[in-house]
Each structure stands twice: as C-alpha cells, then as structure tokens.
C-alpha positions in Angstrom: 0.0 0.0 0.0 1.6 3.2 -1.2 -1.3 4.9 -2.9 -3.9 5.1 -0.1 -7.1 4.2 -2.0 -9.9 4.3 0.5 -7.7 3.9 3.7 -8.8 5.9 6.7 -7.5 6.0 10.2 -4.3 6.9 12.1 -0.8 6.7 10.5 2.3 7.1 12.6 5.9 8.1 11.7 8.6 10.2 13.4 6.7 10.0 16.7 3.8 11.9 15.1 0.3 10.8 14.1 -1.7 11.7 11.0 -5.5 11.0 11.1 -7.0 10.5 7.6 -10.8 10.6 7.1 -13.0 10.4 4.1 -15.4 13.4 3.8 -16.8 12.5 0.4 -15.9 10.3 -2.6 -13.3 12.9 -3.7 -12.4 14.8 -0.5 -10.4 13.7 2.5 -9.5 15.4 5.8 -6.0 15.3 7.3 -5.2 16.1 10.9 -1.7 16.2 12.3 -0.7 18.0 15.5 -2.8 21.2 15.5 -3.1 21.4 11.7 -6.2 20.3 9.8 -6.5 20.2 6.0 -8.9 19.0 3.3 -7.6 17.5 0.1 -9.6 17.0 -3.1 -8.5 14.1 -5.2 -8.6 13.5 -8.9 -11.6 12.2 -10.8 -9.2 10.3 -13.1 -6.7 7.6 -12.4 -3.7 9.8 -12.7 -0.8 8.4 -10.7 -0.5 11.6 -8.7 -4.2 12.1 -8.3 -4.6 10.4 -4.9 -2.8 10.6 -1.6 0.4 8.5 -1.0 1.9 7.2 2.2 5.0 9.3 1.7 3.0 12.5 1.8 1.5 11.5 5.1 5.0 10.7 6.4 6.2 14.1 5.3 3.5 15.8 7.3 4.8 13.9 10.4 8.3 14.9 9.6 7.4 18.6 9.1 5.7 18.4 12.5 8.7 16.9 14.2 11.5 19.0 12.5 13.4 21.4 14.7 15.4 22.6 11.8 12.5 24.1 9.9 11.0 25.5 13.1 14.2 27.4 13.7 14.3 28.7 10.1 10.7 29.8 10.4 11.3 31.6 13.7 14.2 33.5 12.1 11.8 34.9 9.6 9.4 36.0 12.5 11.9 38.4 14.0 11.1 42.0 14.9 12.5 45.4 13.9 16.0 45.2 12.4 16.1 41.5 12.9 12.9 41.0 10.8 14.2 43.4 8.1 17.4 41.3 7.8 15.7 37.9 7.8 13.7 36.7 4.9 10.6 34.5 5.1 11.2 30.7 4.8 10.9 29.9 1.1 9.7 26.4 0.4 9.3 24.5 -3.0 7.6 21.2 -3.5 8.6 19.1 -6.5 6.4 16.4 -8.1 3.7 17.5 -5.8 0.7 15.5 -7.0 -2.1 16.9 -4.8 0.3 19.1 -2.9 -0.3 17.8 0.6 3.3 18.4 1.9 3.4 21.9 0.5 -0.1 22.7 1.9 0.9 21.3 5.3 4.1 23.3 5.3 2.2 26.5 4.5 -0.3 25.9 7.3 2.5 25.0 9.8 4.8 27.9 9.0 2.5 30.9 8.5 5.4 33.2 7.6 6.6 30.9 4.8 6.3 31.5 1.0 5.4 28.2 -0.6 5.4 27.2 -4.3 3.9 23.8 -5.2 4.8 22.3 -8.6 4.0 19.3 -10.8 4.5 18.4 -14.4 0.8 17.6 -15.0 -1.5 20.6 -15.5 -4.5 18.6 -14.1 -2.7 18.1 -10.8 -1.5 21.7 -10.7 -5.2 22.8 -11.1 -6.1 20.4 -8.2 -3.3 21.9 -6.1 -4.8 25.3 -6.6 -8.2 24.0 -5.7 -6.7 22.6 -2.5 -4.9 25.9 -1.8 -8.1 27.8 -2.0 -10.2 25.4 -0.1 -7.7 25.5 2.8 -7.6 29.4 2.7 -3.9 29.5 1.9 -4.0 31.8 -1.1 -1.8 34.9 -1.0 1.4 33.2 0.2 1.1 29.8 -1.5 0.7 29.1 -5.2 0.9 26.1 -7.6 2.8 26.2 -10.9 3.4 23.7 -13.7 7.0 22.5 -13.7 8.6 19.9 -16.0 12.0 19.3 -14.5 13.8 19.2 -17.8 11.8 22.1 -19.3 13.9 25.1 -18.1 12.4 27.6 -20.5 8.9 26.4 -19.8 9.6 26.9 -16.1 10.9 30.4 -16.7 7.9 31.4 -18.8 5.4 30.0 -16.2 7.1 31.9 -13.4 7.3 35.1 -15.4 3.5 35.1 -15.5 2.9 33.9 -12.0 1.7 35.8 -8.9 5.3 36.1 -7.6 6.4 38.5 -10.3 6.0 42.2 -10.5 6.6 44.4 -13.5 10.2 43.2 -13.9 9.2 39.6 -13.9 9.9 38.9 -17.6 13.6 40.0 -16.9 14.0 37.3 -14.2 13.6 39.5 -11.1 11.4 38.1 -8.4 9.3 40.8 -6.7 8.8 40.2 -3.0 7.9 43.6 -1.7 11.2 45.4 -1.3 13.1 42.1 -1.8 14.3 41.5 -5.3 16.2 38.4 -6.1 17.9 37.6 -9.4 17.3 34.1 -10.6 18.9 32.1 -13.5 17.2 28.8 -13.5 18.0 27.4 -16.8 21.6 28.5 -16.9 22.4 27.3 -13.4 25.0 30.1 -12.9 23.9 31.0 -9.4 22.4 29.3 -6.4 18.6 28.9 -6.3 16.0 30.9 -4.5 14.5 28.3 -2.0 15.5 27.5 1.5 13.7 24.2 1.5 12.7 21.7 -1.2 10.2 18.9 -0.4 9.8 15.8 -2.5 7.6 12.7 -1.9 7.8 9.5 -3.9 8.8 11.4 -7.0 12.3 10.0 -7.9 12.8 7.1 -10.3 15.6 5.9 -12.4 14.2 7.5 -15.5 13.9 11.0 -14.0 16.9 11.0 -11.5 19.2 13.4 -13.3 16.4 15.8 -14.1 15.4 15.7 -10.4 19.0 16.6 -9.4 19.0 19.5 -12.0 15.7 20.8 -10.5 17.1 20.7 -7.0 20.4 22.3 -7.9 18.6 25.1 -9.9 16.2 26.0 -7.1 17.9 25.3 -3.8 20.1 28.0 -2.3 23.5 27.3 -0.8 22.8 26.3 2.8 19.3 25.2 1.8 17.8 21.8 2.6 16.2 19.1 0.5 13.9 16.7 2.3 13.0 13.7 0.2 10.8 10.7 1.3 10.9 7.9 -1.3 10.5 4.1 -1.3 13.6 1.9 -2.0 12.1 0.3 -5.1 13.9 -2.6 -6.7 16.0 -1.4 -9.6 15.0 2.2 -9.0 18.6 3.5 -9.2 17.9 5.7 -6.1 21.3 4.9 -4.6 23.1 6.1 -7.7 21.0 9.2 -7.9 21.6 10.1 -4.3 25.3 9.4 -4.7 25.5 11.9 -7.5 23.5 14.5 -5.6 25.8 14.1 -2.5 28.7 15.5 -4.5 27.1 19.0 -4.0 26.6 19.0 -0.3 26.0 17.1 3.0 23.6 14.2 3.0 21.9 12.1 5.7 20.0 9.0 4.7 17.9 6.7 6.9 15.2 4.2 6.7 12.0 4.7 8.7 8.6 3.1 9.1 5.2 4.5 8.7 2.6 2.4 10.5 -1.1 2.0 10.0 -2.6 -0.6 12.4 -0.7 -3.8 11.9 0.6 -2.5 8.5 4.2 -1.2 8.4 5.8 0.3 5.3 9.6 1.1 5.3 10.5 4.3 3.4 13.7 6.3 2.9 14.3 9.8 4.4 16.9 11.8 2.6 18.1 15.2 4.1 20.5 17.0 1.8 22.1 20.4 2.6 23.6 22.2 -0.3 27.2 23.4 0.3 28.5 23.8 -3.2 27.5 26.8 -5.5 28.7 24.7 -8.5 26.0 24.4 -11.2 24.7 21.0 -12.4 24.2 20.3 -16.1 22.1 17.2 -16.8 23.4 14.9 -19.5 21.4 14.1 -22.6 
C-alpha cells in the first residue's frame, strides 16, 4: 500500500500521528498535530491524483522537525532582525495533490510556498486545495517539467510572484528583489527548503537533481521521502547529488494498524555553489 485508495485511520511516523478521514468520494481530511486540511483528489486515475503514504509521512516529519521550526522563527523576528531575515521559502517538486506543500504552508505561516508538478491537471487540483484551505496569497501552484527550463521560466514570469520586472527574471517580494537564473544554473537557487515525496525514479533521476540544484540555495535543505524500489537506481541518484553537499539517509517506518511500510528519508544540505548540467 503506497497509494492510499480508501484507507482511513491513524498513520504514525517520526513519533507523530496523521489522522486520515473520508469526507466525500473525492475529499479527505487530514489532521496532524494542530493542523487540519482537506484534500480534493482527482476524478481520473492519474498516478499523482490520490494521496500516497510518503506525503503523510512528510506531514509527520514537518511536525517533528526542529530545523525548519528554527528557520521559520528566524523569519518571524522583529525590527532590524525582521528586516534582515527573509521568510522561509519552500518549494515542493512532483507534488501530485500538494499535501506536503499545503501542510508546510499551514504549519509555517510566515513561509512562502510554491507547489509544482508536471501535470496541469494536478496543478489545477493543487490550486483548488490551496483555495479550499484558505492558503492563497502566500502559497501558489505552478506547472514544472524538470527538464523544461524555458517552460519553467515562462510560467514563473506570468505567476503571482512576479511584478513588472518579472519577464527579466527579477522576483518581486515587496522590497526584496532576487535575481534568478534557473536554466543556466550560474547561481544558487531561490529556495531555503525543497520537499519531494515518492517522486524519484531511475528515468527522472538526473532531471530531479537538476531541478534541486537550480532551485535550492547554498545552505538550503532538500527533504525527500521515497521508497527503496527494486532497480529504481535511487542509490546512484543520491550518490551523484551528494557531490554537491552534505547528505543524511535513513530508513524509517510509517505504521497503520498492523501494517508497516519502510521508506527512505533523505536530508541534503547544499554546500557547493557549483552548477549542475544534466546529460542528454
């Protein structure tokens, strides 16, 4: 059981519990700690159109993480401290329905969250879920094909994050302007945190690394929860990514009654400003 089908009940990981309930044929509620969300699923059988175990595990990790709490608090400073500290900036890759990004947005109210997926149908659903959970204004969803650098740039130049200078690659965040160069990879990325759940396979591994390296700033953190699938090539992918920073990998279990599923938690902190160019 990785896709959750009609499962309801309590799921436990990292010492935290997520309670999943079915509100209607297409809507579920998720409760974890003091956060409550509703998630609308897809009418079709799209692989990302239903909830997956890894996304529930990510909610548990986000609840238990001291690292992200500290980053969030730094953005909540006052006076000169607040002026010097930027909000926590979070990107979700391969989001599906966007539960981890939505949960991060609810848990860290000062954060700026961008949820992405390569399928327009799923991006539309993410925006539905953003609106239904009243998270608009600081959270948005955008299409992103990991290998489509120009498509990413064009989508972002039209997004809610850009002001008048957006087409020239300047992100407008109030008085904070940040130059980005996604598809050339000449400078570190914009995000402090990147989240990914069950989105890395042998076929997309190098594109995933390119997306991480293009968007994660130096000192930023990638948190990936993924199964150890047979012949997935995940070890090779992680070995290559580890050349650009510090990586911690561990196996953990998510439990649901008598059911236990072992998953992989990857925490990568970027230390190298070196760009990554995916091979053809």
